[in-house]
N, C-alpha and C positions, 0 to 999 in steps of 0.2 A: 591579960584578961582572958578568961576562958570563954570559948565559943561553943555553944551547945547547939546540936542539930535536932530538929524536930522530925520524928519519924512519922511517915504516913501509915495510916492503918491499911493492912493487907486485905484485898478483896477476897471474899469467901468463894471458893470454887463451886461451880454448879455441878451437881451430880449428873453423870451420863446415864441416859436411859438404857436399861437392860432389855435385851431381846425378849419379846413376849410380855414385857412389863409395861404397863401404861404409865405415862407420866401423871403426876398428881393433877387432877382436874380434867384429864383427857377422857374421851368417850370412844369405845371400840365401834368401827363401822361394820355393819352387817348388810349384805345384799338383800334387796327386797325379795320376797318369796316368788314373785313372777319371774325374775331374772334367773334365780336358781333353778327353776323348773326348765327354763329354756336351755340353760347350759347342760343340764342333765340329759335332756332329749337329744341335743346335738352330739354329745359324747356317745350316746347309745347308737345313734345313726352311724357315726364314724366307725365305731367298733364293729357293728354288723357288716358295714361295707368291706372293711379289711378282712373280716372273717370270710365273707363270700368270695372275695378275690383270692384269698389263700386257698380256699377249698377248690375253686375253679382251676387254679394253677396246678394244684395237686392232682386233680382229675385229669387234666390234659397231659401232664408229664408222667404220671404213674399209671392211672387206670387206662388211658387211651393212647398210650405211647405207640403200640404196634399199629393201631388203626391209622393214626395220622402220619406215621413214618411211611406206611404203605401208600397213603394218598399223596405224599410228597414225591415219592419215587415215581408215581404214575402221573405226575403233573408237569412233564417236560414236553413242550411244544416245539416241534421241528418243522421248519419250512423247507420244502423241496422245490427245485426247479423242474418243471415239466417240459421235456424237450419237445420242440415243434418238428414235425416231419419236413424234411427238405423238399423243395419243389422238384418236379421231374424235369428232365432234359429231353427234348424231342428234336427230330431232324426237321428239315424244311417242309416235309409233308405230314408232320404230326406223328411220326412213328417214334415210339419210345426208345431212347438210348440209355437212359439211367432212371431208375425209380427207387422205391423203398420197400423193404420187407419189415413187417411188424413182428417183434419178438420180445423176449424177456432178457434182461441183462442182470448180471450178478455184480453188485457193488459192495465196496468195503468202506465203512466210515472209520477213518483213523482214530477219531476221538473216542470211539466205543470199543476199541480193541482192548484186550487184557493189558494191564500195566506191566506185569512181569515179562522179562525178555523171553524166558523159556516158554511161558504160557502163550505168549504171542506167536512165537515160532511154531509151537505145536499146533495152534489153531490154523495158521496159514498153510502148514504142510498138509493138514487134513483137508482143508478147503481145496488145495491144489489137486488132491486125488479125486475129489468129488467133481470139480468143474473141468478137469483135464487140462489145466494150465500149469506149467512148471512153477514150483514154489519160488525159484529164483526170479522168474518173470514177475510174479506177484510182488515180491519184495522190491524189485527194481521199479515197478510202477508206483509203489507207495513212496519210495525214496525220491523219485523224480516228480512227484505230484507238486504242483505249484499253488494249489488252492488252500492249503492249510488243513488242520485236522477237522474242521467243521464242514468240509465239502467231501462228497463221496468220490471214490476212485473206481471206475468201471474196469473189472478184470476179465469179464466174459460177456461178449455180445451174442445175442441170438442163442441163448442157452437152451438145451433140449428140455422137453417137458418133464422127463424123469428127474433131471437135476433141479428144476424149479420146485417140483413136488417134494423132493427130498429135503431141500433147504427150508421150505416153508413149514414142514412138519417138525423141524428140529431147530427152531429159532433160538431156544435156550442154549443149545450146544454150539452155536455159531454167533456169539455176540459181535455186533458191528457189521454183520453181513445181511444185506437186504436184496430182494429181488424187485426190479423196477421194469417198467415198460420201456422199450427202446425201438429206434428206427435205424435199420442198417441199409446202407446203399446196396442196390442190386443192379447188376449189369446183364440184361437179357442176352446180349450178343457177345459175351465173353470179353476178349481183348480188343474188340473192334473200336477203333478211334481212341485207344487208351491215352496216347500222348496229347490228344486234343481235349479230352474230357477231364483228365487229371484225377485226383482222388480227394477223399475227406479224411481228416484225422483230428486228434485232440489239439486244441489251440496251444501254440508255443508261447514262451515268455515274450518274445518280440511282438507277436500278435496282440497279446494282452496289453502291452505298453502302447501300441499304436491305435487300438480300437477299443474305446470305452464301452461299446455295446456287448463285448464278450466277457465271459466269466471263466474262471478256472474250471476245467472239466467239460466245457462246451466243445462241440465239434465245429470245425470250419474247413473250408476248402484249402488244400495244400498244394495245388498245382493245376495248370490248365484252366478250363472253363470254370471248374468248381471254385478255384481261388479268385479268378478275375471277376466273377459275378456272384460272389458269396453273399453279398448284402441282399440280393434279390432271392437267392435260393434258400437261405437258412431259416427264414421265417422268424417269428417272435415267440420265445418260450413262455410258458405259463408258470403258475405257482400253486403249490398244494401244501396243506398243513396236516400233520399227523402227530397225535399224542402218543408218546412212548415213555417207557419206564427207564430207570437208570441203566438198565442193561441193553437198551435199544430195542426192546420188544414193543411191538405195536399194541396200544391199548385203546385205539379208536379206529373208526373207519377213515380212510383218506378223504380229506375234504379239499376239493379243487377251488381255490380262491380266485384264480384267473385262468381262463382257458387259453391254451397255446394257439397261435395263428400259423397255419402251414405256410411254407414258402411258396413263392410264385413259380409257375412253369416258365422255362426258358427255351425258346425256339432258336435253333441254329440254322445256318445256311447250308450245312452239310446235307448231302443226299445219302441216305443209308445204303442203298444199293451201289451207288457210285463209290462210296467209301470202301465197301467190301471188294468191289472190283479193283480199286487202287491197291489195296493191301495184297490181293491175290496177284496183281501185276508185278509187284516187287518180288514176291516169291517166284513167279514165273521167270523174271529176268535173271534171278540168282541161279535157277536151275539151268537156264540156257548158257549162262557164263560157265558154270561148272562142267557142262557137257561139251564145251567148245574145245578147240585145239589151242586156245590162248595159253601162253606160258604164265603160270601163276594164278590163272582164273579159278583153279580148284579151291582157292582160299576165299572166294567170293561168298560173303555171308551177311551182307547188309545193304541197305539202300533206302531210297525215299521216292515218293511220287506226290506231286501237288497238282490239283486241278482247280482252276480259277475262272470266274466269269470276268472277261476282260472289260466289260461295260461298267461293272459296279465294284469289282474287287471282292465279291462274295467268294469265299472258299467253298468249293463244292466237294472236295475230298483232300485229305492230307494224311498220307500214310508213311510210316517209318518202321523199318525192320533193323534189328530184332525188336520185339515188343515185350509186354508183360501183361499179366492178368491184374486189372485194378482191384479185383475182389480181395487181393492179398492185404490191401490197406483198409478193408471194411471191418469195423470193430477194432478189437484189441490186436495190434500188430505184433506178430511174433518174430523176433530176430532170426530164428532158424529159417522160417519161411522166406524172409527177405534175402537171406544169404543164399538159399537154394535157388532163388529166382534171379540172382545176380544183381540185386538192388542195394547192396551195401558196398562201401568203398573198397573193401578187401576182395570182394568176389566179382565186382563189376568187370574188371579186365578179362576174366575167364569167360564171361558170358557176352563179351563184346559190347558192353555198356547199353543194356536194353532200356534204361531210363532216359537216354538221350534222344530227344526229338531231332532226328537228322534232317527233317524238312526245314526247321527253323534254326537249329544250332549246329548242324553238320557243316564243316568247312571243307571245301574242295576247290582245286583249280578247275575252272570251267572248260578249258580246252577250246575246241573250235566253236562251241555254242556262243563264245564271246566275240566271234568274228563280226557279227552284225554291228556290235558297238564300234569296233575299229572302222568298219565301212562308213557308218554314219558320221563319225568324227572326221574321217579323211575327206568326205564329200563337203562337209560344212567348213573345214579349214582350207579348202582349195588345194589339197594335196593330190586329188584325183578328180578328173572330169567325169561327167555322167556317161560319156561314150568312150572314155579312155580304156586302153587295154594294157596289160602288163604280162611279161612272160611267166609261164608256170613251168618250172624246171625241176628235176630231181633234187638239185642241191643249190643252195643260196650261199655265196661266199662273201664275207666282209672281214677285212683285217686278218686275213689268213685263217679265219674261223669258218667252218662249214655248218650250215643249218639245213637239215634234210627235210624233204617233203614226205608225207606219209605214203604217197604213191610214187615209187621210184621209176615208173615207166612212162610218165607223162612229160611231154616237152612241146608246149604250144602256147600261143598268146590267148589270154582270156580277158573278157570284160568282167566287171564286178559281179553281176548276177551269176555268170557262169562259174566264177571263182568261188562264190558262196555255195553253189550247187555241188561242185566237185570238191569243195573244201580244200582248195589249193593252199598249202602252207607257204610256199615260196612267194606267192602273190602278196600275201599279207606280211611276210617278212620285209618286203620292200616298203610297204606302207609304214611299218614300225620304224624302219631306218629313216624314212622321210620325216617322221615325227621327231626323231632324235636330232636331225640336222637343223631343225628350226632354231632361229636365234634365241638367246636367253630371254629377251624381252617378251617373247611369245608365251613364256611359262611352260606348262605341261598340258597342252590342250587335249591330248588323248585321255589323261586322267580326269581332267575337268569335265569332259563330256561323259565319261563313265560315271562320275559322281552325280552329274545332272540326271543321268538315266537310272539312278537308284542304287549304285554300288558304293561300298564303303560306308553305308549307313543302314540303320535298322528300318524295316518296312513299316513298323508301327502296328503289326498284327496284335489282336486283343487277347491272346491266349497265354500271355506270360512272357518270360524272358526269351530273347533271341540274340543271335550273334550279328554283329555289324560287318563281319568279313574283314578283308585286308585289301586295300587299294594302294599298291606301292607307288611312291613318288620319290624324286630326288631328295626332298626334304626329309621324308621318312627314313630313307637309307642313311642319311647323315646322322640322324638321331639314334638309329638302331644298332649301328656297328661301331667297332672300336678302331680297327686299322684303317689307314688312309685308303688302301686299295679297296677294301670292302665298302667304305663309305661313299665312294665315287659311283655316280650313275653312268654306266657304260652302254655302248651301242647294243650289246646283247640283251640288256634289260628292256629296252624299247622294242627290240625285234621279237623277243619272246612274249612280252606283254601283248603284242598285237594278235597273237593266237591264243591268248588266255592261259599262259603258262608262267613259269618262274615263281614269283612271290605272290601272285594274285590268288586270293581265296574268296569264295562266294558261298552263299547258301542256296539250296534248291528253290526256296521261296523267293529270293532275290531274282534268280533267273526267270522264274515264272512271271514275276511282276514286270520284268523287262520285256518279255515276249508278249505280255498283255498290252504293253505300250505300242508295240509294233502292230498288234491286231486291231487296236481301237483307234489308231490314227495319231498317236503321239501324246497320249495323256497317261500320267503316272498315277495309278490307283493305289489306295490303301487297303491291303487285304484285311478282311474281318470275318469272324465266325459267328458271332451273336447277331440274331435278327431282331428279336423283340422279347419283351416280358409279357406273359399272359396270365389271365385269371381263368382257370378251367371252369366250365359250367356242367351242370348235370344233364342227364337225359340225352346225351350225345349232341348237345347244342354246340355251336361254334364258340370257342373261347373268346373272351374280350381282351383286346390288346391294351395293356396299361402303359407301355412305353416302347417306342421303336428306337433302335440304335442306328443312327444315320452316320456313316463314315464321313470323313472330310471329302470335299469335292475333289475329283481328280485334278492333278496339277499339270498344267501345260508346260512343257519344257522347251518349247521353241524349235522343234524338229521341222525341217523343211519337208513339206508333203512330197516333193519330187524325190528327195533323197530316200524318204521312207518307202515310196513306191518301188524304187530300184531294189531296195533290200527285200521287200515283200516278193518281188518277182524272183529273186534268187532263192528264197525259201520255198516257193512253189516248184521251181525247177529241181530243187534238191529232193523232192518227193515224187516227181513225175517224169523227169528226163532220164534217159538211159545212163547218163553219167552222174546222176544224183546219188548221194550217199545213202539215202533211205528209200529209194524208189522200189526196191524189192519188197518192202514192208507196206508202203502206203499207196503205191502207184495204181493198184487195181481196186482200191476201196471206193464204194459208190459216193461217198462224201469227200469233197476235195479237202485234203489236209496239207498244210504247209509247215515246214519245220527244218531243224538243223541238228545233225549229229555232232558229237564231240568225243574225243578220246584224250584224256588228260593224264599226264604222268604225275604221280604223287609218291613220295618216299614213304614206304610202309616197312617199319622195322629195318631201315637202312637199305631197302631194295625198292627200285622204282616199279610201281604197279600202275596199270592203266585203269582209270576210272571211266566207266561207260556212261555217256550222256545222250539225251535227246530232248529237245524242247520245241514246241510248235503249237498250232491252233487250227480251229476249223469252225464253220466251213470257210475255206479260204476264198471262195468265189462269191461270197455274200458277207453280210455282217457277222464276224466271228462271235460265237457265244461261249466257247470254252477254250482254255489254254491248258496244256498239259506239259509238265516237265518231269523227267525221270532220270535218276542217277542210280547206277548199280556199282557199289564199291568193288574194286578189283575185278570188274566185269569185262575188261578187254575193250574192243572197239565199240563205238556208239551204235553202229548198225547191227551188232551181234546180240546185245542184251537190252540196252535201254530203249531202242526204237520198238522192238516187239512188245516190251512191257507197256510203253505208252499206247500202243495199238489196242491193248486189252481195255484200257480206260475209254477210248473212243468207241469201241464196240458196245460197251455198257451204256454209254451216254446216248448214242444215236440208235441203238437197238438193232444194228446190222452187224452180223458176223463178218469177219474179214476172210477173203479167199485164202486158200493155202499159199504160204510163201516160204522161201528159204532165206534166212537172214544172211547178209553179206558182211564180211570183215571190212567195214569202211570207217573212215575217220569220223 
């Protein structure tokens, strides 16, 4: 049976609407007339705005290009540090030791120099001819500059007026070169107290790292008082603004935004006239040494003198020879000038190291000026009674070794004061041997007393670095030498230490401090140079003191007054009795002076040379007010050079000239 299928009728496809053709029955939408008007107005506004913007940009970039480019070039604002004048340094009586001179400095801004290497070199060479500074020095200063290209480098301080005028009129020819106001340190008295005052120079990298108040290009103290009290002296710099073009040319007046504040004045304990007398005294001692019959004294060319107030530790004078002119460091330092003055490492030996402050850093064996130390230690340790006497002979023998006395014609018993006055070596050789014979459990009492009296340590003076010296001990010898023989402490070590010889080394300042202890009754003072910081006033009014520098209180070291009195008696006999080693110099002076000579052997270029010493104080018959210690290198006997040199300081201090005298060759 056949099955038939009924077919469904196909649906008629709906026609797709064509673009732009309305469907049947549809109505086209038209915006209302009000909306069309608004759209047209908005489109017109947008069109006008874009047209105006386009025209403005076209005017700026095309029509006014030169005008605005020039304005951009002239719209660079530069901030400058205005240096503050450093405060003056005056002596104890207000007399100026260091001040400032106002001048003009020539500076180079590395960022404004020509880019090309040849153009830059040509500019610097031309600038070198104008300012009178070698081109190599200018290039070296730029290379060593630590402040970067945005800070200036000063290549000429205190430039002459014609140089300033020449550069000011030719700014376009010297891009990156400007003239600024500067303050240069001035030294009215030349080299006077150069080692005490120090000098000023551009800050170093180390100073920049340690002091956040400093900036590259600043100046700061580099030695002596200038460095120790730089925070008070340098003041606070100001700030100024200047509008310049891209070539560094000024396009406006300099506007000071912050005024600089000058540094404070610093008053020292030094006395100007006494300092001058001390420096002349060293020269006088050197002349006496060279004119004497001493073998090798013709090579004497250095020395030091220290004057101290034994009551307070105030340094009244501190002289060192040879010296230098601190003005060499004022402004831009020239290597040639430093070399000519012996202030460089290569040239210092030829000039005998003029930068070394021999008063604080010169190391010498003290010789017989050390004998009061041995005397005090022996009395306190019971090795010698107050009334005991010992033989003074030409030769002292121990273990088949001979130790000679400086005077080969003496043979008598002496008490301690007499032995000090006559400076009998053999008397103190015996004391040194008695120290050596002490049992090991007693330690090293001579060295312990010497350390208690200020040796083997720094004095603490406030003008910078100083040497601690060398106080030899058995422990030191074991650590310092290699062979068993050299490491052993032998009898000769104690014997020679008792008269200030062998390995013992001291500074003149340490010796002055010790004799101040004898003068003031047993107190160890701290030497100091700065007295106070002051604010100067106008119209001649007294300055106001902002801060006083008070040193540490003198340290009592436990010296027996009776032992001290015996030593003081010996020092008076040394300057007034017929057998005293410096009676010829001080015996007839109207003010009583007490002190001790010293003649110390020191190896100089492999040859033993005598270093001339004298240390003492006055007035000895009242409360002493001044201690003087003098050393003349290679000067021979203490009575020949050092004692007369010290006499010159006492003459200036007391205002009394000394009667004529003939120095004697005494120990």
